[in-house]
C-alpha positions, 0 to 999 in steps of 0.5 A: 796509622792515622794522619796528624797535624804536628803541634797544631790542633785545629779546633783549639786553634781556631779560638785564638785565631781572632786574637792573633789576628787582632794583635798583628792588625794592632801594629799597623799605621795609616801609612799600611805596608805593602799589603802581601798575598795578591797573587798575579792572577788576581784582577785590582778591582777584583781583589780591592776590600770593600770598607764601610766606616760608622763612627761610634762614641768616644773617637771609636769607629766600626769598619766593615771589611768585605773581600770577594772570592778570589781574595779568599782563594789566595789566602786559603793557597798560602794557607795550605803552603804553611799547613802542609809543612806540618803534616803527616799523611802516611802514604807522602813524604812531609810537605808533599801532600797536595792540597786536595788530599789534605782537606779530603783527610783533615777537612778544608777547615784545617787551612781556615785559621791561618787563611783568616788571620792573613786576610784579616791582617792585610784587609785591616790595613788596607782599610785602614789606609782607605779610611785614614783613620789612625788607630791608637789601640789594637782592634776588636774583630769579629768574623761575620762571614767566611766561605770559600767560593763567596768571600770573606766579611768582618768587622773591626772596632778600633779606638782611633786618634780624636779630633780636637776642637781647640779652644782659643789661644790667641792673645790669652792673658797669663800670669808669670809669678817670680820670686825676688831671690833675699838675702834670708834665701842666700843664708839659707843655702849657705846655712845648709851648706854648713850642715852638710860640712859639720862634724861629729865630735865628742860633747863636752857636757855630761848630760844627752841634750836634744839633737845629740848623737849619742851611742848606745847599747839597746835591748828590747823586749815586749811582754819580757821577750825579745823580738826581732831587731830590737837589739843592738850594740854600738848604735848611734842615735839622734836624741829627741823625737824621731817619727823613724826611731823606736820611741825611745829617742826622745827618753835619752835627752837627760842621761848621763854618759855611761848610764843605764836606763829602762825606758818604756815605749808604746808603740803606735797602732799603725805603720809598724809591724804587725807582730808590735803595733800597739803593744808596749815595749821596754828598753834597756838602754846603756850611754856609752858616747855623747856627740854634738854637730859643729859647724865650719865657721863662715869665711873665706876658707869654708867657701874654698871648701865647699865651692870653686870660689876663692872668697865667701862673697864670691861664693854668695854672688855665686848662690844669688846667681843660680838662686835668680836663674832658678826664680826665672825658670819657676817663673816661665813654667808657672807661665806655660802651665797657666796658659797651657791650662787655659787652652786645655780647658777651652778645648773639646775631645773625645778621650778614647777608653784605650787611651784613658786606660792607658794612661791610668796604668802610668798613674797607678805606676807613679803612685805605686813607685812613690809608696815604695820609696816609703816603704810601703807596697800598694797592698798595704796601703789599700788595706790602710785606706780601706779602699779596693784598687777599683776605687783607687783607680777611680780616684785616679782616672779624672788626672788621667783623662786630663793628661791625655787630654793635654797631651792631645791639645799640645800636638794639635797645637803643634799641628796648627803652627806647624811646628817640628823638631830637626835632626840638628836640634835633637843633636844639640839637646843630646850634646847639652846633656852630655856636656852637664854629665861628663862623667857619664858621657860616653855610656850617656850619649850612646844611650841617648842616641838609641832611636826609641830615646831620640824619639823621647828627646824630639817630643819634648823639644816639640813640646817646648817648642809649642809652649814657647810660641804659645807664650809669644802669642799671649798677653803676659804680667810678670808679678812678684810673689812674697817670699813666704809664699808656698812653691807649688809642687804639684805635678805641671801639666807642662811634665805630664805632656812631655813623653820623657823627662829628661833627668829620669833619661839621664838616671836610666842612662846612668843606671845602665852604665854601672850595671854594664861596669 
């Protein structure tokens, strides 16, 4: 019988060892773990790696790493102890084949894959520690030389944490745009509360008017044939122009209770099912009921119904206080954005390609999620815009690069100011979040106290403290903005720089609690 290496093909494994080695090495940080595999007979100087560092473009380095024959021999011995457990050779018990026999029967190359993976992983970690570079991605590894009795030489190219040349951040001039709270804004909130408390009541008039809620039966046909989803009984529709409706809603205006009429609708060519796009449909509609929304009176009873306040004046005062608090927060946020933009614009940093690509993936994911909330897929969007995915990526690339630069600049600012976040500060922040979400407090606290979530909160607090420090170094002018000025709805750089939005953290925890329930 011939020998066999169970569960392993040496030649096939050779094709994958670099990938595996790189994957293991990519988890290494500058504070490398204790190096395994140095035998007691290997003198420290003879076993030490020799590293040559070359700096490349875009915060990338090349490390050429050399190891002596002693390290190679020890790695081969460790590889033998692994391989021998998988080998079956006639005349020997499994795991008891001497190394010399193993190499004679299967060839010495049978040990090379494991030995090289071992050496690349450990030597790369040592080289990272020796050169004090901080990798931000797994390395690309190329073995240049491997020969038992002589040694090993390989090259590892890796993106590293870039150096940030901070622009001037002391004495900046920042605008703090404050939008005063007017009576009109308070009235607007009260009106929204009334709308939320509105009741549907039977209309006193006999004809449908704009905005009425109409109970109808309808049946639609295209080319004389019914179509899927085109019919319903007892459906409530709002009369008037409804972008999300079938299109006959506007034609309900003027119809009488009990009346049946055929209404013709021209479907649009886009934003609708493919089988209906651009076609004409006829809906046979019967009106059964006409209802209208009745708003509650704005009085003390209303105040008690919608809040814990006893009078309407108390409710108005509470609404004003909340609006003023929001206005202060918006002004502070806009100021921080303004100052941060100034520092980011004035700073210099070479962004590693891997960091940019990683962030680009996040930007695309956020865009796809936004489309999904609107009922579209990314593929549908690309088809509608006649774009390729690569074209969309290039469109979003500047935004991704800006996000990365902003985070790096924030980190550099924090380091320059010696800003850290203590365990006590993280614990206090957890208490604050839990207090605002009493209904899910136990599950939320467990979630927030997980190591990963605590680090996210720590990063968020560090950003906040850094921006507060930046404000303290700046000349700030508060300016009133007119009521009609639109709110700035662009994603702030502060939010982009935060590693985890706390509201999202709360939502995740609440979702997990619901799942557990």
